[in-house]
Structure formats: structure tokens, C-alpha cells
ChimeraX commands (.cxc) that place a marker at each C-alpha (Angstrom):
marker #1 position 96.19,86.16,107.40 radius 0.5
marker #1 position 96.02,84.82,103.85 radius 0.5
marker #1 position 97.56,86.57,100.86 radius 0.5
marker #1 position 98.11,85.86,97.21 radius 0.5
marker #1 position 101.70,86.52,96.15 radius 0.5
marker #1 position 102.65,86.94,92.49 radius 0.5
marker #1 position 106.33,86.85,91.57 radius 0.5
marker #1 position 107.83,88.49,88.51 radius 0.5
marker #1 position 111.10,87.98,86.66 radius 0.5
marker #1 position 113.37,85.24,87.93 radius 0.5
marker #1 position 111.92,85.31,91.47 radius 0.5
marker #1 position 109.42,82.60,90.56 radius 0.5
marker #1 position 112.22,80.16,89.68 radius 0.5
marker #1 position 112.82,79.59,93.41 radius 0.5
marker #1 position 109.38,77.97,93.77 radius 0.5
marker #1 position 108.76,74.57,92.24 radius 0.5
marker #1 position 105.45,74.38,90.37 radius 0.5
marker #1 position 104.88,78.15,90.65 radius 0.5
marker #1 position 101.73,79.11,88.73 radius 0.5
marker #1 position 102.16,82.63,87.27 radius 0.5
marker #1 position 98.43,82.98,86.67 radius 0.5
marker #1 position 97.31,82.24,90.23 radius 0.5
marker #1 position 100.49,83.01,92.19 radius 0.5
marker #1 position 101.13,81.54,95.64 radius 0.5
marker #1 position 98.63,81.35,98.49 radius 0.5
marker #1 position 100.59,82.35,101.61 radius 0.5
marker #1 position 99.49,82.31,105.25 radius 0.5
marker #1 position 101.44,84.60,107.59 radius 0.5
marker #1 position 100.70,86.08,111.04 radius 0.5
marker #1 position 98.46,89.14,111.33 radius 0.5
marker #1 position 100.43,92.38,111.47 radius 0.5
marker #1 position 103.22,91.07,109.23 radius 0.5
marker #1 position 105.06,93.51,106.98 radius 0.5
marker #1 position 106.44,93.17,103.46 radius 0.5
marker #1 position 109.84,92.41,105.04 radius 0.5
marker #1 position 108.27,89.62,107.13 radius 0.5
marker #1 position 106.71,88.18,103.97 radius 0.5
marker #1 position 110.07,88.18,102.19 radius 0.5
marker #1 position 111.66,86.33,105.12 radius 0.5
marker #1 position 108.77,83.83,105.10 radius 0.5
marker #1 position 109.29,83.23,101.37 radius 0.5
marker #1 position 113.10,83.10,101.81 radius 0.5
marker #1 position 113.57,85.89,99.26 radius 0.5
marker #1 position 116.55,88.15,99.95 radius 0.5
marker #1 position 115.62,91.84,99.99 radius 0.5
marker #1 position 118.49,92.44,97.56 radius 0.5
marker #1 position 116.55,90.39,94.97 radius 0.5
marker #1 position 113.50,92.67,95.24 radius 0.5
marker #1 position 113.12,95.84,93.22 radius 0.5
marker #1 position 109.51,96.82,93.88 radius 0.5
marker #1 position 106.48,95.52,95.77 radius 0.5
marker #1 position 102.91,96.46,94.87 radius 0.5
marker #1 position 99.62,95.75,96.55 radius 0.5
marker #1 position 97.03,96.32,93.88 radius 0.5
marker #1 position 98.49,99.23,91.93 radius 0.5
marker #1 position 100.12,100.89,94.94 radius 0.5
marker #1 position 103.89,100.72,95.58 radius 0.5
marker #1 position 104.67,99.57,99.12 radius 0.5
marker #1 position 107.66,100.12,101.39 radius 0.5
marker #1 position 109.12,96.99,102.93 radius 0.5
marker #1 position 108.19,98.03,106.49 radius 0.5
marker #1 position 104.50,98.62,105.67 radius 0.5
marker #1 position 101.98,96.17,107.12 radius 0.5
marker #1 position 100.06,93.73,104.97 radius 0.5
marker #1 position 96.31,93.10,105.14 radius 0.5
marker #1 position 94.07,90.07,104.79 radius 0.5
marker #1 position 93.15,89.05,101.27 radius 0.5
marker #1 position 95.54,91.35,99.46 radius 0.5
marker #1 position 97.42,90.44,96.31 radius 0.5
marker #1 position 101.11,91.22,96.67 radius 0.5
marker #1 position 103.16,91.61,93.49 radius 0.5
marker #1 position 106.93,91.26,93.95 radius 0.5
marker #1 position 109.22,92.40,91.13 radius 0.5
marker #1 position 112.94,91.78,90.76 radius 0.5
marker #1 position 115.19,94.78,90.16 radius 0.5
marker #1 position 115.36,95.80,86.51 radius 0.5
marker #1 position 118.68,96.71,84.93 radius 0.5
marker #1 position 119.58,97.86,81.49 radius 0.5
marker #1 position 120.46,100.82,79.48 radius 0.5
marker link #1:1,2 radius 0.2
marker link #1:2,3 radius 0.2
marker link #1:3,4 radius 0.2
marker link #1:4,5 radius 0.2
marker link #1:5,6 radius 0.2
marker link #1:6,7 radius 0.2
marker link #1:7,8 radius 0.2
marker link #1:8,9 radius 0.2
marker link #1:9,10 radius 0.2
marker link #1:10,11 radius 0.2
marker link #1:11,12 radius 0.2
marker link #1:12,13 radius 0.2
marker link #1:13,14 radius 0.2
marker link #1:14,15 radius 0.2
marker link #1:15,16 radius 0.2
marker link #1:16,17 radius 0.2
marker link #1:17,18 radius 0.2
marker link #1:18,19 radius 0.2
marker link #1:19,20 radius 0.2
marker link #1:20,21 radius 0.2
marker link #1:21,22 radius 0.2
marker link #1:22,23 radius 0.2
marker link #1:23,24 radius 0.2
marker link #1:24,25 radius 0.2
marker link #1:25,26 radius 0.2
marker link #1:26,27 radius 0.2
marker link #1:27,28 radius 0.2
marker link #1:28,29 radius 0.2
marker link #1:29,30 radius 0.2
marker link #1:30,31 radius 0.2
marker link #1:31,32 radius 0.2
marker link #1:32,33 radius 0.2
marker link #1:33,34 radius 0.2
marker link #1:34,35 radius 0.2
marker link #1:35,36 radius 0.2
marker link #1:36,37 radius 0.2
marker link #1:37,38 radius 0.2
marker link #1:38,39 radius 0.2
marker link #1:39,40 radius 0.2
marker link #1:40,41 radius 0.2
marker link #1:41,42 radius 0.2
marker link #1:42,43 radius 0.2
marker link #1:43,44 radius 0.2
marker link #1:44,45 radius 0.2
marker link #1:45,46 radius 0.2
marker link #1:46,47 radius 0.2
marker link #1:47,48 radius 0.2
marker link #1:48,49 radius 0.2
marker link #1:49,50 radius 0.2
marker link #1:50,51 radius 0.2
marker link #1:51,52 radius 0.2
marker link #1:52,53 radius 0.2
marker link #1:53,54 radius 0.2
marker link #1:54,55 radius 0.2
marker link #1:55,56 radius 0.2
marker link #1:56,57 radius 0.2
marker link #1:57,58 radius 0.2
marker link #1:58,59 radius 0.2
marker link #1:59,60 radius 0.2
marker link #1:60,61 radius 0.2
marker link #1:61,62 radius 0.2
marker link #1:62,63 radius 0.2
marker link #1:63,64 radius 0.2
marker link #1:64,65 radius 0.2
marker link #1:65,66 radius 0.2
marker link #1:66,67 radius 0.2
marker link #1:67,68 radius 0.2
marker link #1:68,69 radius 0.2
marker link #1:69,70 radius 0.2
marker link #1:70,71 radius 0.2
marker link #1:71,72 radius 0.2
marker link #1:72,73 radius 0.2
marker link #1:73,74 radius 0.2
marker link #1:74,75 radius 0.2
marker link #1:75,76 radius 0.2
marker link #1:76,77 radius 0.2
marker link #1:77,78 radius 0.2
marker link #1:78,79 radius 0.2
view
């Protein structure tokens, strides 16, 4: 299946020539989960704060679907 992945914060620094407007086009096997996508992208789960598909927060074990746009945010700290 094909997905568009948009990375926020410092996550995009791991990808040379990352285009924040268009994101990354990623092809992964059907039935893959958010966790599978993170492994495919070589992003440690500890570097991920929140994942959205559209405007909906997703759990890391939830399955992905064809043509979705996945937004991956780093954890946010402050105070």
C-alpha cells in the first residue's frame, strides 16, 4: 500500500531532501500498522509523541490503509 508520511519537529532531519510540504511517499505491505511503518522508516518509537491519520489520533498497533496521510509528531516538552 502507498501512504504519504509527514514528519514534524526534528524527525524530518533523519531524511535527506525531506520536503515538508509534500512529505514522503512510502510503500509498505498491506495490513501494516503504525509500528510497522516506524520500523520501515527506522524511527524509534521513543522519538514519537503522537501519530495522526487525518485529524484522528492513532495507536501504534492500529492498521494503516491505502492512500492515507500519516502525520508523525515528536514528543513535546516544556513548561
